[in-house]
PDB file of N, CA, C, O and CB in Angstrom:
ATOM      1  N   MET A   1      -3.222 -13.453  21.233  1.00  0.00           N
ATOM      2  CA  MET A   1      -2.119 -12.744  20.604  1.00  0.00           C
ATOM      3  C   MET A   1      -1.871 -13.272  19.190  1.00  0.00           C
ATOM      4  O   MET A   1      -1.685 -12.487  18.260  1.00  0.00           O
ATOM      5  CB  MET A   1      -0.849 -12.873  21.453  1.00  0.00           C
ATOM      6  N   ASP A   2      -1.866 -14.609  19.022  1.00  0.00           N
ATOM      7  CA  ASP A   2      -1.644 -15.170  17.692  1.00  0.00           C
ATOM      8  C   ASP A   2      -2.730 -14.753  16.720  1.00  0.00           C
ATOM      9  O   ASP A   2      -2.459 -14.517  15.543  1.00  0.00           O
ATOM     10  CB  ASP A   2      -1.571 -16.681  17.763  1.00  0.00           C
ATOM     11  N   GLU A   3      -3.969 -14.661  17.212  1.00  0.00           N
ATOM     12  CA  GLU A   3      -5.068 -14.245  16.349  1.00  0.00           C
ATOM     13  C   GLU A   3      -4.858 -12.816  15.870  1.00  0.00           C
ATOM     14  O   GLU A   3      -5.134 -12.500  14.713  1.00  0.00           O
ATOM     15  CB  GLU A   3      -6.409 -14.368  17.084  1.00  0.00           C
ATOM     16  N   ASN A   4      -4.370 -11.950  16.757  1.00  0.00           N
ATOM     17  CA  ASN A   4      -4.104 -10.561  16.389  1.00  0.00           C
ATOM     18  C   ASN A   4      -2.983 -10.483  15.356  1.00  0.00           C
ATOM     19  O   ASN A   4      -3.083  -9.728  14.389  1.00  0.00           O
ATOM     20  CB  ASN A   4      -3.740  -9.734  17.634  1.00  0.00           C
ATOM     21  N   LEU A   5      -1.925 -11.254  15.553  1.00  0.00           N
ATOM     22  CA  LEU A   5      -0.824 -11.257  14.585  1.00  0.00           C
ATOM     23  C   LEU A   5      -1.292 -11.801  13.246  1.00  0.00           C
ATOM     24  O   LEU A   5      -0.887 -11.308  12.193  1.00  0.00           O
ATOM     25  CB  LEU A   5       0.360 -12.090  15.109  1.00  0.00           C
ATOM     26  N   HIS A   6      -2.136 -12.804  13.288  1.00  0.00           N
ATOM     27  CA  HIS A   6      -2.643 -13.383  12.045  1.00  0.00           C
ATOM     28  C   HIS A   6      -3.456 -12.347  11.272  1.00  0.00           C
ATOM     29  O   HIS A   6      -3.324 -12.229  10.054  1.00  0.00           O
ATOM     30  CB  HIS A   6      -3.502 -14.632  12.338  1.00  0.00           C
ATOM     31  N   SER A   7      -4.279 -11.613  11.970  1.00  0.00           N
ATOM     32  CA  SER A   7      -5.096 -10.623  11.288  1.00  0.00           C
ATOM     33  C   SER A   7      -4.238  -9.470  10.762  1.00  0.00           C
ATOM     34  O   SER A   7      -4.518  -8.926   9.694  1.00  0.00           O
ATOM     35  CB  SER A   7      -6.178 -10.092  12.230  1.00  0.00           C
ATOM     36  N   LEU A   8      -3.194  -9.097  11.507  1.00  0.00           N
ATOM     37  CA  LEU A   8      -2.288  -8.050  11.028  1.00  0.00           C
ATOM     38  C   LEU A   8      -1.527  -8.512   9.795  1.00  0.00           C
ATOM     39  O   LEU A   8      -1.353  -7.756   8.840  1.00  0.00           O
ATOM     40  CB  LEU A   8      -1.304  -7.643  12.131  1.00  0.00           C
ATOM     41  N   ALA A   9      -1.078  -9.759   9.827  1.00  0.00           N
ATOM     42  CA  ALA A   9      -0.350 -10.300   8.682  1.00  0.00           C
ATOM     43  C   ALA A   9      -1.268 -10.375   7.463  1.00  0.00           C
ATOM     44  O   ALA A   9      -0.850 -10.075   6.344  1.00  0.00           O
ATOM     45  CB  ALA A   9       0.225 -11.697   9.012  1.00  0.00           C
ATOM     46  N   ARG A  10      -2.496 -10.768   7.679  1.00  0.00           N
ATOM     47  CA  ARG A  10      -3.463 -10.832   6.576  1.00  0.00           C
ATOM     48  C   ARG A  10      -3.722  -9.431   6.018  1.00  0.00           C
ATOM     49  O   ARG A  10      -3.764  -9.238   4.803  1.00  0.00           O
ATOM     50  CB  ARG A  10      -4.793 -11.478   7.049  1.00  0.00           C
ATOM     51  N   ARG A  11      -3.894  -8.465   6.907  1.00  0.00           N
ATOM     52  CA  ARG A  11      -4.131  -7.079   6.480  1.00  0.00           C
ATOM     53  C   ARG A  11      -2.939  -6.554   5.679  1.00  0.00           C
ATOM     54  O   ARG A  11      -3.114  -5.843   4.690  1.00  0.00           O
ATOM     55  CB  ARG A  11      -4.394  -6.168   7.706  1.00  0.00           C
ATOM     56  N   LEU A  12      -1.730  -6.909   6.112  1.00  0.00           N
ATOM     57  CA  LEU A  12      -0.514  -6.486   5.413  1.00  0.00           C
ATOM     58  C   LEU A  12      -0.499  -7.036   3.989  1.00  0.00           C
ATOM     59  O   LEU A  12      -0.143  -6.323   3.051  1.00  0.00           O
ATOM     60  CB  LEU A  12       0.744  -6.950   6.179  1.00  0.00           C
ATOM     61  N   ILE A  13      -0.879  -8.282   3.827  1.00  0.00           N
ATOM     62  CA  ILE A  13      -0.929  -8.888   2.494  1.00  0.00           C
ATOM     63  C   ILE A  13      -1.955  -8.177   1.624  1.00  0.00           C
ATOM     64  O   ILE A  13      -1.703  -7.895   0.453  1.00  0.00           O
ATOM     65  CB  ILE A  13      -1.262 -10.387   2.589  1.00  0.00           C
ATOM     66  N   GLU A  14      -3.122  -7.889   2.211  1.00  0.00           N
ATOM     67  CA  GLU A  14      -4.170  -7.188   1.460  1.00  0.00           C
ATOM     68  C   GLU A  14      -3.701  -5.802   1.021  1.00  0.00           C
ATOM     69  O   GLU A  14      -3.958  -5.382  -0.108  1.00  0.00           O
ATOM     70  CB  GLU A  14      -5.445  -7.066   2.308  1.00  0.00           C
ATOM     71  N   LEU A  15      -3.013  -5.098   1.914  1.00  0.00           N
ATOM     72  CA  LEU A  15      -2.515  -3.765   1.573  1.00  0.00           C
ATOM     73  C   LEU A  15      -1.461  -3.824   0.474  1.00  0.00           C
ATOM     74  O   LEU A  15      -1.445  -2.982  -0.425  1.00  0.00           O
ATOM     75  CB  LEU A  15      -1.936  -3.085   2.808  1.00  0.00           C
ATOM     76  N   ARG A  16      -0.586  -4.816   0.549  1.00  0.00           N
ATOM     77  CA  ARG A  16       0.438  -4.961  -0.491  1.00  0.00           C
ATOM     78  C   ARG A  16      -0.185  -5.257  -1.851  1.00  0.00           C
ATOM     79  O   ARG A  16       0.281  -4.760  -2.876  1.00  0.00           O
ATOM     80  CB  ARG A  16       1.422  -6.073  -0.117  1.00  0.00           C
ATOM     81  N   MET A  17      -1.234  -6.064  -1.856  1.00  0.00           N
ATOM     82  CA  MET A  17      -1.924  -6.363  -3.111  1.00  0.00           C
ATOM     83  C   MET A  17      -2.599  -5.111  -3.672  1.00  0.00           C
ATOM     84  O   MET A  17      -2.536  -4.851  -4.874  1.00  0.00           O
ATOM     85  CB  MET A  17      -2.964  -7.479  -2.899  1.00  0.00           C
ATOM     86  N   ALA A  18      -3.240  -4.344  -2.803  1.00  0.00           N
ATOM     87  CA  ALA A  18      -3.884  -3.106  -3.243  1.00  0.00           C
ATOM     88  C   ALA A  18      -2.851  -2.118  -3.769  1.00  0.00           C
ATOM     89  O   ALA A  18      -3.099  -1.420  -4.752  1.00  0.00           O
ATOM     90  CB  ALA A  18      -4.683  -2.474  -2.092  1.00  0.00           C
ATOM     91  N   HIS A  19      -1.689  -2.057  -3.113  1.00  0.00           N
ATOM     92  CA  HIS A  19      -0.609  -1.174  -3.546  1.00  0.00           C
ATOM     93  C   HIS A  19      -0.110  -1.589  -4.934  1.00  0.00           C
ATOM     94  O   HIS A  19       0.121  -0.742  -5.796  1.00  0.00           O
ATOM     95  CB  HIS A  19       0.552  -1.197  -2.523  1.00  0.00           C
ATOM     96  N   ALA A  20       0.052  -2.886  -5.136  1.00  0.00           N
ATOM     97  CA  ALA A  20       0.505  -3.379  -6.441  1.00  0.00           C
ATOM     98  C   ALA A  20      -0.530  -3.082  -7.523  1.00  0.00           C
ATOM     99  O   ALA A  20      -0.172  -2.721  -8.645  1.00  0.00           O
ATOM    100  CB  ALA A  20       0.786  -4.892  -6.377  1.00  0.00           C
ATOM    101  N   ASP A  21      -1.808  -3.232  -7.191  1.00  0.00           N
ATOM    102  CA  ASP A  21      -2.866  -2.897  -8.153  1.00  0.00           C
ATOM    103  C   ASP A  21      -2.806  -1.423  -8.546  1.00  0.00           C
ATOM    104  O   ASP A  21      -2.942  -1.076  -9.719  1.00  0.00           O
ATOM    105  CB  ASP A  21      -4.249  -3.228  -7.567  1.00  0.00           C
ATOM    106  N   LEU A  22      -2.599  -0.562  -7.547  1.00  0.00           N
ATOM    107  CA  LEU A  22      -2.495   0.868  -7.844  1.00  0.00           C
ATOM    108  C   LEU A  22      -1.267   1.165  -8.704  1.00  0.00           C
ATOM    109  O   LEU A  22      -1.324   2.000  -9.607  1.00  0.00           O
ATOM    110  CB  LEU A  22      -2.434   1.681  -6.543  1.00  0.00           C
ATOM    111  N   ASP A  23      -0.165   0.484  -8.425  1.00  0.00           N
ATOM    112  CA  ASP A  23       1.025   0.642  -9.266  1.00  0.00           C
ATOM    113  C   ASP A  23       0.694   0.356 -10.726  1.00  0.00           C
ATOM    114  O   ASP A  23       1.076   1.108 -11.623  1.00  0.00           O
ATOM    115  CB  ASP A  23       2.155  -0.288  -8.788  1.00  0.00           C
ATOM    116  N   ASP A  24      -0.021  -0.738 -10.947  1.00  0.00           N
ATOM    117  CA  ASP A  24      -0.395  -1.110 -12.315  1.00  0.00           C
ATOM    118  C   ASP A  24      -1.298  -0.061 -12.950  1.00  0.00           C
ATOM    119  O   ASP A  24      -1.111   0.308 -14.109  1.00  0.00           O
ATOM    120  CB  ASP A  24      -1.093  -2.471 -12.324  1.00  0.00           C
ATOM    121  N   ARG A  25      -2.279   0.420 -12.185  1.00  0.00           N
ATOM    122  CA  ARG A  25      -3.198   1.428 -12.714  1.00  0.00           C
ATOM    123  C   ARG A  25      -2.474   2.734 -13.018  1.00  0.00           C
ATOM    124  O   ARG A  25      -2.746   3.379 -14.031  1.00  0.00           O
ATOM    125  CB  ARG A  25      -4.335   1.681 -11.725  1.00  0.00           C
ATOM    126  N   ILE A  26      -1.558   3.121 -12.145  1.00  0.00           N
ATOM    127  CA  ILE A  26      -0.816   4.368 -12.344  1.00  0.00           C
ATOM    128  C   ILE A  26       0.109   4.238 -13.554  1.00  0.00           C
ATOM    129  O   ILE A  26       0.195   5.150 -14.376  1.00  0.00           O
ATOM    130  CB  ILE A  26       0.000   4.731 -11.076  1.00  0.00           C
ATOM    131  N   ASP A  27       0.798   3.103 -13.657  1.00  0.00           N
ATOM    132  CA  ASP A  27       1.674   2.893 -14.809  1.00  0.00           C
ATOM    133  C   ASP A  27       0.881   2.892 -16.102  1.00  0.00           C
ATOM    134  O   ASP A  27       1.338   3.432 -17.109  1.00  0.00           O
ATOM    135  CB  ASP A  27       2.443   1.583 -14.666  1.00  0.00           C
ATOM    136  N   GLY A  28      -0.290   2.298 -16.089  1.00  0.00           N
ATOM    137  CA  GLY A  28      -1.149   2.295 -17.273  1.00  0.00           C
ATOM    138  C   GLY A  28      -1.665   3.684 -17.590  1.00  0.00           C
ATOM    139  O   GLY A  28      -1.836   4.037 -18.757  1.00  0.00           O
ATOM    140  N   GLY A  29      -1.916   4.480 -16.547  1.00  0.00           N
ATOM    141  CA  GLY A  29      -2.426   5.837 -16.747  1.00  0.00           C
ATOM    142  C   GLY A  29      -1.387   6.769 -17.314  1.00  0.00           C
ATOM    143  O   GLY A  29      -1.713   7.651 -18.109  1.00  0.00           O
ATOM    144  N   THR A  30      -0.127   6.590 -16.919  1.00  0.00           N
ATOM    145  CA  THR A  30       0.911   7.475 -17.446  1.00  0.00           C
ATOM    146  C   THR A  30       1.248   7.120 -18.884  1.00  0.00           C
ATOM    147  O   THR A  30       1.716   7.970 -19.642  1.00  0.00           O
ATOM    148  CB  THR A  30       2.169   7.404 -16.578  1.00  0.00           C
ATOM    149  N   ALA A  31       1.014   5.874 -19.264  1.00  0.00           N
ATOM    150  CA  ALA A  31       1.283   5.478 -20.643  1.00  0.00           C
ATOM    151  C   ALA A  31       0.186   5.982 -21.576  1.00  0.00           C
ATOM    152  O   ALA A  31       0.413   6.167 -22.771  1.00  0.00           O
ATOM    153  CB  ALA A  31       1.408   3.952 -20.748  1.00  0.00           C
ATOM    154  N   ASP A  32      -1.005   6.203 -21.020  1.00  0.00           N
ATOM    155  CA  ASP A  32      -2.140   6.670 -21.813  1.00  0.00           C
ATOM    156  C   ASP A  32      -2.108   8.200 -21.901  1.00  0.00           C
ATOM    157  O   ASP A  32      -2.196   8.883 -20.880  1.00  0.00           O
ATOM    158  CB  ASP A  32      -3.485   6.181 -21.195  1.00  0.00           C
ATOM    159  N   ALA A  33      -1.985   8.723 -23.091  1.00  0.00           N
ATOM    160  CA  ALA A  33      -1.867  10.173 -23.273  1.00  0.00           C
ATOM    161  C   ALA A  33      -3.134  10.909 -22.864  1.00  0.00           C
ATOM    162  O   ALA A  33      -3.064  12.081 -22.491  1.00  0.00           O
ATOM    163  CB  ALA A  33      -1.539  10.492 -24.719  1.00  0.00           C
ATOM    164  N   GLY A  34      -4.292  10.252 -22.922  1.00  0.00           N
ATOM    165  CA  GLY A  34      -5.548  10.900 -22.592  1.00  0.00           C
ATOM    166  C   GLY A  34      -5.988  10.689 -21.150  1.00  0.00           C
ATOM    167  O   GLY A  34      -7.152  10.920 -20.825  1.00  0.00           O
ATOM    168  N   SER A  35      -5.085  10.258 -20.283  1.00  0.00           N
ATOM    169  CA  SER A  35      -5.477   9.965 -18.902  1.00  0.00           C
ATOM    170  C   SER A  35      -5.857  11.238 -18.158  1.00  0.00           C
ATOM    171  O   SER A  35      -5.329  12.317 -18.429  1.00  0.00           O
ATOM    172  CB  SER A  35      -4.343   9.245 -18.165  1.00  0.00           C
ATOM    173  N   ASP A  36      -6.764  11.096 -17.234  1.00  0.00           N
ATOM    174  CA  ASP A  36      -7.246  12.199 -16.427  1.00  0.00           C
ATOM    175  C   ASP A  36      -6.195  12.526 -15.361  1.00  0.00           C
ATOM    176  O   ASP A  36      -5.881  11.691 -14.513  1.00  0.00           O
ATOM    177  CB  ASP A  36      -8.619  11.855 -15.778  1.00  0.00           C
ATOM    178  N   GLU A  37      -5.666  13.727 -15.412  1.00  0.00           N
ATOM    179  CA  GLU A  37      -4.591  14.141 -14.495  1.00  0.00           C
ATOM    180  C   GLU A  37      -5.052  14.122 -13.042  1.00  0.00           C
ATOM    181  O   GLU A  37      -4.296  13.711 -12.162  1.00  0.00           O
ATOM    182  CB  GLU A  37      -4.093  15.543 -14.860  1.00  0.00           C
ATOM    183  N   LEU A  38      -6.273  14.558 -12.780  1.00  0.00           N
ATOM    184  CA  LEU A  38      -6.797  14.571 -11.417  1.00  0.00           C
ATOM    185  C   LEU A  38      -6.933  13.159 -10.874  1.00  0.00           C
ATOM    186  O   LEU A  38      -6.584  12.901  -9.722  1.00  0.00           O
ATOM    187  CB  LEU A  38      -8.148  15.285 -11.368  1.00  0.00           C
ATOM    188  N   GLU A  39      -7.433  12.248 -11.685  1.00  0.00           N
ATOM    189  CA  GLU A  39      -7.579  10.853 -11.260  1.00  0.00           C
ATOM    190  C   GLU A  39      -6.207  10.239 -10.971  1.00  0.00           C
ATOM    191  O   GLU A  39      -6.043   9.492 -10.006  1.00  0.00           O
ATOM    192  CB  GLU A  39      -8.322  10.028 -12.342  1.00  0.00           C
ATOM    193  N   LEU A  40      -5.245  10.552 -11.799  1.00  0.00           N
ATOM    194  CA  LEU A  40      -3.898  10.041 -11.598  1.00  0.00           C
ATOM    195  C   LEU A  40      -3.308  10.544 -10.284  1.00  0.00           C
ATOM    196  O   LEU A  40      -2.654   9.789  -9.565  1.00  0.00           O
ATOM    197  CB  LEU A  40      -3.000  10.442 -12.766  1.00  0.00           C
ATOM    198  N   ARG A  41      -3.540  11.815  -9.970  1.00  0.00           N
ATOM    199  CA  ARG A  41      -3.057  12.367  -8.706  1.00  0.00           C
ATOM    200  C   ARG A  41      -3.737  11.695  -7.513  1.00  0.00           C
ATOM    201  O   ARG A  41      -3.098  11.443  -6.492  1.00  0.00           O
ATOM    202  CB  ARG A  41      -3.294  13.881  -8.661  1.00  0.00           C
ATOM    203  N   ARG A  42      -5.026  11.408  -7.643  1.00  0.00           N
ATOM    204  CA  ARG A  42      -5.754  10.716  -6.571  1.00  0.00           C
ATOM    205  C   ARG A  42      -5.214   9.317  -6.353  1.00  0.00           C
ATOM    206  O   ARG A  42      -5.055   8.871  -5.217  1.00  0.00           O
ATOM    207  CB  ARG A  42      -7.247  10.651  -6.891  1.00  0.00           C
ATOM    208  N   LEU A  43      -4.933   8.625  -7.449  1.00  0.00           N
ATOM    209  CA  LEU A  43      -4.373   7.275  -7.340  1.00  0.00           C
ATOM    210  C   LEU A  43      -3.003   7.300  -6.660  1.00  0.00           C
ATOM    211  O   LEU A  43      -2.701   6.444  -5.828  1.00  0.00           O
ATOM    212  CB  LEU A  43      -4.259   6.630  -8.732  1.00  0.00           C
ATOM    213  N   LYS A  44      -2.192   8.271  -7.013  1.00  0.00           N
ATOM    214  CA  LYS A  44      -0.866   8.374  -6.400  1.00  0.00           C
ATOM    215  C   LYS A  44      -0.967   8.687  -4.912  1.00  0.00           C
ATOM    216  O   LYS A  44      -0.197   8.157  -4.112  1.00  0.00           O
ATOM    217  CB  LYS A  44      -0.036   9.449  -7.105  1.00  0.00           C
ATOM    218  N   LYS A  45      -1.904   9.539  -4.542  1.00  0.00           N
ATOM    219  CA  LYS A  45      -2.100   9.857  -3.129  1.00  0.00           C
ATOM    220  C   LYS A  45      -2.561   8.624  -2.367  1.00  0.00           C
ATOM    221  O   LYS A  45      -2.082   8.351  -1.266  1.00  0.00           O
ATOM    222  CB  LYS A  45      -3.118  10.998  -2.965  1.00  0.00           C
ATOM    223  N   ARG A  46      -3.481   7.889  -2.947  1.00  0.00           N
ATOM    224  CA  ARG A  46      -3.968   6.654  -2.313  1.00  0.00           C
ATOM    225  C   ARG A  46      -2.828   5.652  -2.154  1.00  0.00           C
ATOM    226  O   ARG A  46      -2.727   4.974  -1.132  1.00  0.00           O
ATOM    227  CB  ARG A  46      -5.117   6.028  -3.143  1.00  0.00           C
ATOM    228  N   ARG A  47      -1.967   5.561  -3.176  1.00  0.00           N
ATOM    229  CA  ARG A  47      -0.830   4.648  -3.116  1.00  0.00           C
ATOM    230  C   ARG A  47       0.109   5.033  -1.976  1.00  0.00           C
ATOM    231  O   ARG A  47       0.609   4.160  -1.265  1.00  0.00           O
ATOM    232  CB  ARG A  47      -0.072   4.644  -4.454  1.00  0.00           C
ATOM    233  N   LEU A  48       0.353   6.327  -1.797  1.00  0.00           N
ATOM    234  CA  LEU A  48       1.205   6.777  -0.692  1.00  0.00           C
ATOM    235  C   LEU A  48       0.591   6.448   0.665  1.00  0.00           C
ATOM    236  O   LEU A  48       1.297   6.036   1.586  1.00  0.00           O
ATOM    237  CB  LEU A  48       1.452   8.280  -0.796  1.00  0.00           C
ATOM    238  N   LEU A  49      -0.711   6.627   0.786  1.00  0.00           N
ATOM    239  CA  LEU A  49      -1.384   6.286   2.044  1.00  0.00           C
ATOM    240  C   LEU A  49      -1.281   4.792   2.338  1.00  0.00           C
ATOM    241  O   LEU A  49      -1.070   4.387   3.482  1.00  0.00           O
ATOM    242  CB  LEU A  49      -2.859   6.709   1.994  1.00  0.00           C
ATOM    243  N   LEU A  50      -1.430   3.982   1.300  1.00  0.00           N
ATOM    244  CA  LEU A  50      -1.282   2.536   1.475  1.00  0.00           C
ATOM    245  C   LEU A  50       0.138   2.187   1.900  1.00  0.00           C
ATOM    246  O   LEU A  50       0.340   1.341   2.771  1.00  0.00           O
ATOM    247  CB  LEU A  50      -1.643   1.796   0.177  1.00  0.00           C
ATOM    248  N   ARG A  51       1.113   2.835   1.290  1.00  0.00           N
ATOM    249  CA  ARG A  51       2.512   2.562   1.636  1.00  0.00           C
ATOM    250  C   ARG A  51       2.783   2.914   3.099  1.00  0.00           C
ATOM    251  O   ARG A  51       3.469   2.170   3.800  1.00  0.00           O
ATOM    252  CB  ARG A  51       3.465   3.354   0.712  1.00  0.00           C
ATOM    253  N   ASP A  52       2.247   4.040   3.557  1.00  0.00           N
ATOM    254  CA  ASP A  52       2.406   4.421   4.962  1.00  0.00           C
ATOM    255  C   ASP A  52       1.794   3.378   5.888  1.00  0.00           C
ATOM    256  O   ASP A  52       2.384   3.028   6.910  1.00  0.00           O
ATOM    257  CB  ASP A  52       1.767   5.788   5.220  1.00  0.00           C
ATOM    258  N   GLU A  53       0.624   2.888   5.536  1.00  0.00           N
ATOM    259  CA  GLU A  53      -0.040   1.873   6.353  1.00  0.00           C
ATOM    260  C   GLU A  53       0.745   0.563   6.346  1.00  0.00           C
ATOM    261  O   GLU A  53       0.833  -0.112   7.372  1.00  0.00           O
ATOM    262  CB  GLU A  53      -1.470   1.634   5.850  1.00  0.00           C
ATOM    263  N   ILE A  54       1.311   0.202   5.204  1.00  0.00           N
ATOM    264  CA  ILE A  54       2.131  -1.004   5.093  1.00  0.00           C
ATOM    265  C   ILE A  54       3.336  -0.896   6.025  1.00  0.00           C
ATOM    266  O   ILE A  54       3.640  -1.836   6.759  1.00  0.00           O
ATOM    267  CB  ILE A  54       2.593  -1.224   3.629  1.00  0.00           C
ATOM    268  N   VAL A  55       4.013   0.235   5.997  1.00  0.00           N
ATOM    269  CA  VAL A  55       5.192   0.436   6.850  1.00  0.00           C
ATOM    270  C   VAL A  55       4.798   0.366   8.319  1.00  0.00           C
ATOM    271  O   VAL A  55       5.504  -0.242   9.123  1.00  0.00           O
ATOM    272  CB  VAL A  55       5.868   1.794   6.544  1.00  0.00           C
ATOM    273  N   ARG A  56       3.672   0.985   8.674  1.00  0.00           N
ATOM    274  CA  ARG A  56       3.208   0.956  10.063  1.00  0.00           C
ATOM    275  C   ARG A  56       2.942  -0.475  10.527  1.00  0.00           C
ATOM    276  O   ARG A  56       3.323  -0.848  11.637  1.00  0.00           O
ATOM    277  CB  ARG A  56       1.939   1.804  10.220  1.00  0.00           C
ATOM    278  N   LEU A  57       2.294  -1.271   9.689  1.00  0.00           N
ATOM    279  CA  LEU A  57       2.006  -2.658  10.055  1.00  0.00           C
ATOM    280  C   LEU A  57       3.279  -3.498  10.117  1.00  0.00           C
ATOM    281  O   LEU A  57       3.406  -4.364  10.982  1.00  0.00           O
ATOM    282  CB  LEU A  57       1.025  -3.272   9.059  1.00  0.00           C
ATOM    283  N   GLU A  58       4.217  -3.250   9.209  1.00  0.00           N
ATOM    284  CA  GLU A  58       5.486  -3.983   9.250  1.00  0.00           C
ATOM    285  C   GLU A  58       6.212  -3.722  10.557  1.00  0.00           C
ATOM    286  O   GLU A  58       6.778  -4.641  11.150  1.00  0.00           O
ATOM    287  CB  GLU A  58       6.380  -3.591   8.064  1.00  0.00           C
ATOM    288  N   ILE A  59       6.202  -2.491  11.006  1.00  0.00           N
ATOM    289  CA  ILE A  59       6.853  -2.146  12.279  1.00  0.00           C
ATOM    290  C   ILE A  59       6.126  -2.810  13.440  1.00  0.00           C
ATOM    291  O   ILE A  59       6.758  -3.297  14.378  1.00  0.00           O
ATOM    292  CB  ILE A  59       6.890  -0.611  12.480  1.00  0.00           C
ATOM    293  N   GLU A  60       4.813  -2.829  13.377  1.00  0.00           N
ATOM    294  CA  GLU A  60       4.022  -3.431  14.447  1.00  0.00           C
ATOM    295  C   GLU A  60       4.239  -4.939  14.518  1.00  0.00           C
ATOM    296  O   GLU A  60       4.274  -5.513  15.606  1.00  0.00           O
ATOM    297  CB  GLU A  60       2.540  -3.124  14.245  1.00  0.00           C
ATOM    298  N   LEU A  61       4.382  -5.578  13.367  1.00  0.00           N
ATOM    299  CA  LEU A  61       4.584  -7.031  13.327  1.00  0.00           C
ATOM    300  C   LEU A  61       6.008  -7.411  13.731  1.00  0.00           C
ATOM    301  O   LEU A  61       6.219  -8.445  14.364  1.00  0.00           O
ATOM    302  CB  LEU A  61       4.280  -7.571  11.926  1.00  0.00           C
ATOM    303  N   GLU A  62       6.972  -6.588  13.373  1.00  0.00           N
ATOM    304  CA  GLU A  62       8.366  -6.869  13.674  1.00  0.00           C
ATOM    305  C   GLU A  62       9.002  -5.627  14.301  1.00  0.00           C
ATOM    306  O   GLU A  62       9.708  -4.875  13.629  1.00  0.00           O
ATOM    307  CB  GLU A  62       9.134  -7.302  12.392  1.00  0.00           C
ATOM    308  N   PRO A  63       8.745  -5.418  15.599  1.00  0.00           N
ATOM    309  CA  PRO A  63       9.322  -4.224  16.241  1.00  0.00           C
ATOM    310  C   PRO A  63      10.847  -4.298  16.207  1.00  0.00           C
ATOM    311  O   PRO A  63      11.429  -5.381  16.266  1.00  0.00           O
ATOM    312  CB  PRO A  63       8.821  -4.088  17.711  1.00  0.00           C
ATOM    313  N   PRO A  64      11.485  -3.130  16.110  1.00  0.00           N
ATOM    314  CA  PRO A  64      12.956  -3.110  16.079  1.00  0.00           C
ATOM    315  C   PRO A  64      13.543  -3.655  17.369  1.00  0.00           C
ATOM    316  O   PRO A  64      12.959  -3.506  18.442  1.00  0.00           O
ATOM    317  CB  PRO A  64      13.470  -1.687  15.839  1.00  0.00           C
ATOM    318  N   GLY A  65      14.706  -4.289  17.255  1.00  0.00           N
ATOM    319  CA  GLY A  65      15.378  -4.843  18.422  1.00  0.00           C
ATOM    320  C   GLY A  65      16.011  -3.745  19.254  1.00  0.00           C
ATOM    321  O   GLY A  65      16.029  -2.581  18.855  1.00  0.00           O
ATOM    322  N   PRO A  66      16.527  -4.119  20.407  1.00  0.00           N
ATOM    323  CA  PRO A  66      17.170  -3.115  21.266  1.00  0.00           C
ATOM    324  C   PRO A  66      18.411  -2.528  20.598  1.00  0.00           C
ATOM    325  O   PRO A  66      19.124  -3.210  19.862  1.00  0.00           O
ATOM    326  CB  PRO A  66      17.549  -3.734  22.621  1.00  0.00           C
ATOM    327  N   ALA A  67      18.642  -1.285  20.864  1.00  0.00           N
ATOM    328  CA  ALA A  67      19.782  -0.566  20.255  1.00  0.00           C
ATOM    329  C   ALA A  67      21.078  -0.897  20.940  1.00  0.00           C
ATOM    330  O   ALA A  67      22.128  -0.382  20.556  1.00  0.00           O
ATOM    331  CB  ALA A  67      19.560   0.936  20.301  1.00  0.00           C
TER     332      ALA A  67
END
């Protein structure tokens, strides 16, 4: 069980780093007037998918308490 939690926690860190990298790339792309609109849309979609995966792993690592 601890090994599984460790790997999930590691995966969560990796996803957060990838999300932050995409944030930087997207922010840099919007500042650049000649940026490719299609590429920017792809980056934003990828960022949303990463965010969904991050939320899913956070819930899995820390399930909500009883209501």
